[in-house]
C-alpha positions in Angstrom: 56.3 -84.2 131.4 54.9 -84.3 127.6 55.2 -82.7 123.7 54.7 -79.0 124.0 55.4 -78.5 127.8 58.0 -75.8 127.0 55.1 -73.6 126.9 54.3 -74.0 130.7 57.8 -72.5 131.2 56.6 -68.9 131.9 53.7 -70.4 134.4 56.1 -72.0 136.5 58.9 -69.0 136.4 55.4 -67.1 138.0 55.1 -69.7 140.3 58.5 -69.7 141.7 58.3 -65.7 142.0 60.5 -65.2 139.2 60.5 -61.7 137.3 64.0 -61.1 136.3 65.3 -64.4 135.2 68.7 -65.6 133.7 68.4 -68.3 131.1 71.5 -70.1 131.2 72.3 -72.4 127.5 74.7 -72.6 124.7 75.4 -71.5 121.3 73.9 -75.1 119.7 70.7 -74.2 121.6 70.7 -70.9 120.4 71.4 -72.1 116.7 68.8 -74.7 117.0 66.1 -72.1 117.9 65.4 -73.5 121.6 66.6 -70.2 122.8 64.3 -68.0 121.3 61.5 -70.4 121.8 62.1 -70.1 125.6 62.3 -66.1 125.6 58.9 -65.9 123.6 57.2 -68.3 126.2 59.1 -65.9 129.0 58.2 -62.7 127.1 54.4 -63.7 126.7 54.1 -64.2 130.2 55.5 -60.8 131.1 58.9 -62.0 132.1 62.3 -60.5 131.7 65.0 -62.4 130.5 68.5 -62.1 130.2 70.6 -65.0 128.5 73.8 -66.4 129.1 74.6 -68.9 126.1 78.4 -69.0 126.3 78.2 -72.5 128.4 80.9 -74.9 127.1 81.0 -78.8 126.9 82.3 -80.0 130.1 82.2 -76.6 132.2 85.1 -75.5 134.1 85.1 -73.1 137.3 86.1 -70.4 134.3 82.7 -71.1 133.1 80.8 -70.4 136.4 83.2 -67.5 137.0 82.4 -65.7 133.9 78.2 -66.6 134.1 78.2 -65.6 137.8 79.8 -62.0 136.9 77.3 -61.8 134.0 74.5 -62.7 136.4 75.6 -60.1 139.3 75.4 -57.4 136.5 71.7 -58.2 135.9 70.4 -58.6 139.7 68.5 -61.9 138.7 66.0 -63.6 140.8 65.4 -66.9 139.4 67.7 -69.3 137.0 66.6 -71.4 134.1 69.1 -74.2 132.6 68.1 -74.9 129.2 70.3 -77.7 127.2 72.3 -80.9 128.3 73.9 -81.5 131.4 76.5 -78.6 130.7 73.8 -76.2 130.7 71.9 -77.4 133.9 75.1 -78.0 135.7 76.5 -74.6 134.8 73.0 -72.9 136.1 73.5 -74.6 139.4 77.3 -73.5 139.8 76.3 -70.1 139.2 73.8 -70.1 141.9 76.1 -71.6 144.6 78.3 -68.8 143.7 76.0 -66.0 143.4 74.1 -66.5 146.5 76.7 -67.7 148.9 79.7 -66.2 147.1 83.4 -67.5 147.0 84.1 -69.8 143.9 82.8 -73.1 142.9 85.9 -75.0 144.3 84.4 -73.7 147.8 81.1 -76.3 147.2 83.2 -79.2 146.1 81.8 -82.1 148.4 78.2 -81.9 150.2 76.0 -79.3 152.0 78.7 -76.5 152.0 76.3 -73.7 151.1 75.2 -71.8 154.1 72.8 -69.4 152.7 69.6 -69.6 150.7 69.9 -70.3 146.8 67.4 -68.8 144.1 65.1 -71.2 142.4 66.3 -73.0 139.6 64.1 -74.5 136.8 65.5 -77.0 134.5 64.6 -77.5 130.5 67.0 -80.5 129.1 66.7 -80.9 125.6 69.0 -84.1 125.8 68.0 -87.3 127.2 71.2 -88.1 129.0 72.6 -86.4 132.2 69.2 -86.5 134.1 71.0 -83.0 135.5 67.3 -81.8 136.1 66.7 -84.7 138.7 69.7 -84.0 141.2 71.0 -81.6 143.3 74.6 -81.7 142.4 76.5 -79.7 139.9 79.2 -81.1 138.3 81.9 -78.8 137.1 85.7 -79.9 135.9 88.7 -78.0 137.4 90.2 -76.2 134.6 93.8 -77.5 135.4 93.3 -80.9 137.2 90.4 -81.7 134.9 89.3 -83.8 138.3 85.3 -83.5 138.0 84.0 -81.6 141.4 80.8 -82.7 142.6 78.8 -79.8 144.4 76.0 -80.9 146.2 73.6 -79.3 147.9 69.5 -79.8 148.3 69.0 -75.9 148.2 70.8 -76.3 144.3 68.0 -79.0 143.2 65.7 -77.6 140.5 62.4 -76.5 141.6 60.8 -77.5 138.5 61.8 -79.9 135.4 60.0 -79.4 132.4 60.5 -82.6 129.9 59.4 -82.0 126.6 60.4 -84.6 124.0 59.7 -82.4 121.2 62.9 -80.2 122.3 65.2 -83.3 122.0 64.3 -83.6 118.2 66.6 -81.5 116.9 69.8 -83.2 118.4 72.2 -84.5 116.0 72.4 -88.3 115.7 75.9 -88.2 117.5 74.4 -86.2 120.6 71.4 -88.8 120.7 73.8 -91.6 120.4 76.4 -90.3 123.3 73.6 -88.9 125.5 71.6 -91.8 125.5 74.6 -94.2 126.3 75.0 -91.9 129.2 71.6 -92.3 130.5 71.5 -95.9 129.8 75.1 -96.2 132.1 73.2 -94.3 135.0 70.3 -96.6 135.2 72.9 -99.6 135.1 75.6 -98.3 137.5 73.0 -96.5 139.8 70.9 -100.4 140.3 74.3 -101.7 141.8 76.1 -99.2 144.1 76.9 -99.9 147.2 74.6 -96.7 148.4 71.7 -98.2 146.4 68.6 -98.4 148.2 65.0 -99.6 147.5 63.7 -96.4 146.5 67.0 -95.7 143.9 66.5 -99.5 142.6 63.0 -98.2 141.8 64.1 -95.6 139.5 67.1 -97.4 137.9 65.0 -100.4 137.0 62.2 -98.2 135.4 64.5 -96.1 133.8 66.3 -99.2 132.3 63.1 -100.8 131.3 62.3 -97.5 129.4 65.9 -96.7 128.2 66.7 -100.2 127.1 63.6 -100.6 124.9 63.6 -96.7 123.3 67.1 -96.3 122.6 67.2 -98.6 119.6 64.0 -96.8 118.0 65.7 -93.5 118.2 68.5 -94.5 116.5 66.2 -95.7 113.6 63.4 -93.5 113.7 64.8 -90.1 115.5 61.6 -88.2 114.7 59.7 -90.9 116.9 58.1 -88.8 119.4 57.0 -91.3 121.7 60.5 -93.5 121.9 62.1 -89.8 122.4 59.7 -89.2 125.3 60.6 -92.6 126.8 64.2 -91.8 126.9 63.4 -88.3 128.4 61.6 -89.7 131.3 64.1 -92.6 131.4 66.8 -90.2 131.7 65.2 -88.4 134.4 64.6 -91.6 136.5 68.1 -92.5 136.1 69.3 -89.0 137.2 66.7 -89.4 140.3 68.2 -92.9 140.8 71.8 -91.1 140.9 70.7 -88.9 143.3 69.9 -91.5 146.0 72.6 -93.7 145.1 75.6 -92.3 143.2 77.5 -94.2 140.4 80.6 -96.3 140.3 83.9 -97.2 138.3 82.5 -96.7 134.6 82.2 -92.9 135.2 85.6 -93.0 137.3 87.2 -94.3 134.6 85.6 -92.3 131.9 86.6 -88.9 133.0 90.3 -89.1 132.9 89.4 -90.2 128.9 87.4 -87.3 128.4 90.4 -84.9 130.0 93.3 -86.5 127.8 91.7 -87.3 124.7 88.9 -84.4 124.8 86.3 -87.7 124.0 82.8 -86.8 124.6 81.6 -88.2 127.7 78.8 -90.5 126.3 81.7 -92.2 124.3 84.1 -92.6 126.9 81.3 -94.3 128.9 80.4 -96.4 126.2 84.1 -97.5 125.8 84.3 -98.7 129.6 80.5 -99.6 130.8 80.9 -103.1 129.3 84.1 -104.3 131.0 82.6 -102.8 134.4 79.7 -104.5 134.2 81.6 -107.6 133.5 84.6 -107.0 136.6 81.0 -106.5 138.6 79.2 -109.6 137.8 81.0 -111.7 140.2 79.7 -109.7 143.1 76.1 -108.5 141.6 74.9 -111.2 139.5 71.6 -111.5 140.9 70.9 -107.6 140.0 72.3 -108.1 136.8 70.0 -110.9 136.2 67.0 -108.6 136.9 68.3 -106.0 134.2 69.1 -108.5 131.5 65.7 -110.3 131.9 64.3 -106.8 131.6 65.7 -106.3 128.2 64.8 -109.9 127.2 68.6 -111.4 127.3 67.8 -114.2 129.3 65.7 -115.4 132.3 66.9 -113.4 135.6 68.5 -116.7 137.2 70.8 -117.1 134.3 74.7 -116.9 135.3 75.5 -115.7 132.0 73.5 -112.6 132.9 76.6 -110.2 133.2 78.3 -111.4 130.3 75.0 -111.0 128.0 74.5 -107.7 129.7 77.7 -106.5 128.9 77.6 -107.8 125.2 73.9 -105.8 125.0 75.2 -102.7 125.9 78.5 -103.1 123.4 75.9 -103.7 120.4 74.1 -100.8 121.6 77.4 -98.7 121.5 78.1 -100.1 118.2 75.0 -99.6 116.3 74.7 -96.2 117.4 77.8 -95.2 115.8 80.2 -95.5 118.9 83.7 -96.9 118.9 84.4 -100.4 121.1 87.8 -99.9 121.7 90.2 -97.4 123.0 92.6 -98.4 120.4 89.9 -96.5 118.0 90.1 -93.4 119.8 93.7 -93.3 119.5 94.2 -94.1 123.3 98.4 -94.8 124.1 98.6 -97.9 126.1 101.9 -96.3 127.7 99.3 -94.0 129.0 97.2 -96.6 131.0 98.9 -96.1 134.7 98.5 -92.6 134.5 94.7 -92.8 133.4 94.3 -95.6 136.2 96.1 -93.4 138.9 93.4 -90.5 137.9 90.8 -92.6 138.0 91.1 -93.7 141.5 90.7 -90.4 142.0 87.3 -89.8 140.8 84.7 -90.0 143.5 82.1 -92.1 141.8 84.3 -95.0 141.8 83.9 -95.1 145.8 80.7 -96.5 145.3 81.2 -99.2 142.9 80.1 -102.8 144.4 83.3 -104.1 144.0 86.5 -102.0 145.1 88.9 -100.9 142.5 92.2 -99.7 143.0 94.7 -98.7 140.4 95.7 -101.9 139.5 92.2 -102.9 138.7 91.5 -99.7 136.6 94.5 -100.6 134.7 93.0 -104.2 134.3 89.7 -102.3 132.6 91.7 -100.1 130.5 93.3 -102.9 129.0 90.4 -104.9 128.2 88.8 -101.6 126.6 92.1 -101.0 124.3 91.5 -104.6 123.6 87.6 -104.0 123.0 
């Protein structure tokens, strides 16, 4: 972690035994110059690199198939995921397929890979997904748009390089959407049914960093200290997810991204305040701690869930994001379908308060009203 740590990429590739590496990234990172920087660092270290920079937002199994075919042609021995969650998850997905065969759908679930996997190094350029701290690749099914979570400890990055300088090039809209996503990871992981003492340490540290730094990066995008806090907070929130999973916010957001092509962070921002209020009846004390960390109230204030939800709404609004599904053109008639699809998302199973289709309908109706 630290400004300029991208310069250590070649050193860490060597330590992992890499000689011919696959750099997985996207066109935006190529245009921003980050791809060239990574290639120069690798070249200076005498490491041969081939580039797959056709990763799309919300990658599907089609992206994994194309990337795996490219990787096989070049006989690589290490992967680097450079970018946001899409690039890092795509690198993990490619790793599953080229080392264990078949298709990424074969690894939907946990511990489906029976053979060793290649070393992976993750270099996030957004403060959002925390994928660099997780052993899951989240890949969309190209037809159903369901998010396939493919998890295996062998898929986790061996090294994560957190360089705040790489996040300075993010457009304001990306800073906003990825930042809201990171905040949601801290908030959701703190209250899931799978939470543990360890995951809650990660969640709370992440929330303390993110809730304080996010307003700062919105006002002063070039503030490296705030950018660093966001990047480290995103990583810690990702580590929390690894230990505790997520909840109903992500389950409700995924159908919105599928049907309306909403950016993931925007969909999250629309649903998170309503899920906090919904969960407040069962995890008020946990929300109280988080609200107190943000300076909203005392930890034992019974209004803490509502104050926390209102704080999130304010952050979304200040970042330029919509606060109502109506603002995004969501058709109220589609709510039953969205709710049915939300129940099929795996993250909802870990929500602290059970959510069936009827509850998801209620949450969507609340989000329509704003």
